[in-house]
C-alpha positions in Angstrom: -12.7 0.0 -10.2 -9.7 0.8 -12.4 -9.3 -2.6 -14.2 -11.3 -4.6 -16.7 -11.3 -7.9 -15.0 -9.3 -9.9 -12.4 -7.0 -11.3 -15.3 -5.6 -7.7 -15.7 -4.3 -7.7 -12.0 -0.7 -8.4 -11.6 -1.2 -9.8 -8.2 -3.8 -12.3 -9.5 -1.3 -13.4 -12.3 1.5 -13.9 -9.8 -0.7 -15.8 -7.4 -1.9 -18.1 -10.2 1.7 -18.7 -11.3 2.5 -19.5 -7.7 -0.3 -22.0 -7.5 1.0 -23.8 -10.5 4.5 -23.8 -8.9 3.2 -25.3 -5.7 1.4 -28.1 -7.6 4.6 -28.8 -9.6 6.8 -28.7 -6.5 4.6 -31.0 -4.5 3.8 -33.4 -7.5 5.8 -36.3 -6.0 5.0 -35.5 -2.3 3.8 -38.6 -0.4 2.5 -36.5 2.7 -1.0 -36.3 1.2 -2.4 -34.3 4.1 0.1 -31.4 3.9 0.2 -31.6 0.1 -3.6 -31.1 -0.1 -3.6 -28.4 2.5 -0.8 -26.5 0.7 -2.4 -26.9 -2.8 -5.7 -25.7 -1.4 -4.1 -22.6 0.2 -2.3 -21.8 -3.0 -5.3 -22.0 -5.2 -7.3 -20.1 -2.7 -5.1 -17.0 -3.1 -5.8 -16.4 -6.8 -9.5 -17.7 -6.5 -10.3 -15.3 -3.8 -8.8 -12.4 -5.7 -10.9 -13.4 -8.7 -14.1 -13.9 -6.8 -13.7 -10.6 -4.9 -13.2 -8.7 -8.2 -16.2 -10.3 -9.8 -18.6 -9.6 -6.9 -18.9 -6.1 -8.2 -18.7 -4.0 -4.9 -15.7 -2.5 -3.3 -16.6 -3.9 0.1 -16.9 -7.4 -1.3 -13.6 -7.0 -3.1 -11.7 -5.8 0.0 -13.2 -8.7 2.0 -12.0 -11.3 -0.6 -8.6 -9.7 -0.8 -8.2 -10.0 2.9 -9.1 -13.7 2.6 -6.5 -14.0 -0.1 -3.9 -12.4 2.1 -4.9 -14.9 4.9 -4.4 -17.8 2.6 -0.9 -16.5 1.6 0.1 -16.3 5.3 -1.4 -19.9 5.7 0.7 -21.0 2.8 3.8 -19.4 4.1 3.3 -21.2 7.5 2.8 -24.5 5.7 6.1 -23.9 3.7 8.0 -23.4 7.0 6.5 -26.6 8.5 7.3 -28.5 5.3 10.8 -27.3 5.5 11.2 -28.3 9.1 10.0 -31.9 8.4 12.3 -32.3 5.4 9.7 -31.8 2.5 11.7 -28.9 1.1 15.3 -29.9 1.5 16.6 -27.0 -0.8 16.9 -23.8 1.1 16.8 -21.9 -2.1 13.3 -23.2 -3.0 12.0 -22.4 0.3 13.5 -18.9 0.2 12.1 -18.2 -3.3 8.6 -19.4 -2.5 8.4 -17.5 0.7 9.9 -14.4 -0.9 7.2 -14.6 -3.6 4.4 -15.1 -1.0 5.5 -12.0 1.0 5.5 -10.0 -2.3 2.0 -11.2 -3.2 0.8 -10.4 0.4 2.4 -6.9 0.1 0.6 -6.4 -3.2 -2.7 -7.5 -1.8 -2.2 -5.0 1.1 -1.4 -2.2 -1.3 -4.6 -3.0 -3.3 -6.7 -3.2 -0.2 -5.2 0.3 1.0 -5.9 1.7 -2.5 -9.5 0.6 -2.5 -10.1 1.8 1.0 -9.0 5.3 0.1 -11.2 5.7 -3.0 
């Protein structure tokens, strides 16, 4: 593969930053069930990118990238729900986070497509 390690991947860096932002954003959240689910989803994106990259085979990497993409969709859904129940009162915050998740999903799809065509 054309990178040294998962730390070299921009999509991993962005997913890691997003996970940190989710933790910061939900720091004072009292809805512990949704908070736990959202932080797990956020951490799962970057973690699956890293795990797939370290597995050493193209097939495993693609499989874990798909799992990461699923976690991004899961987190997007949770943001929509959190917004509807008032956990995200600021529409700008919701828009920024969802936009970043969509960008990460797009990057993951691009990486998957690139690996499939090699």
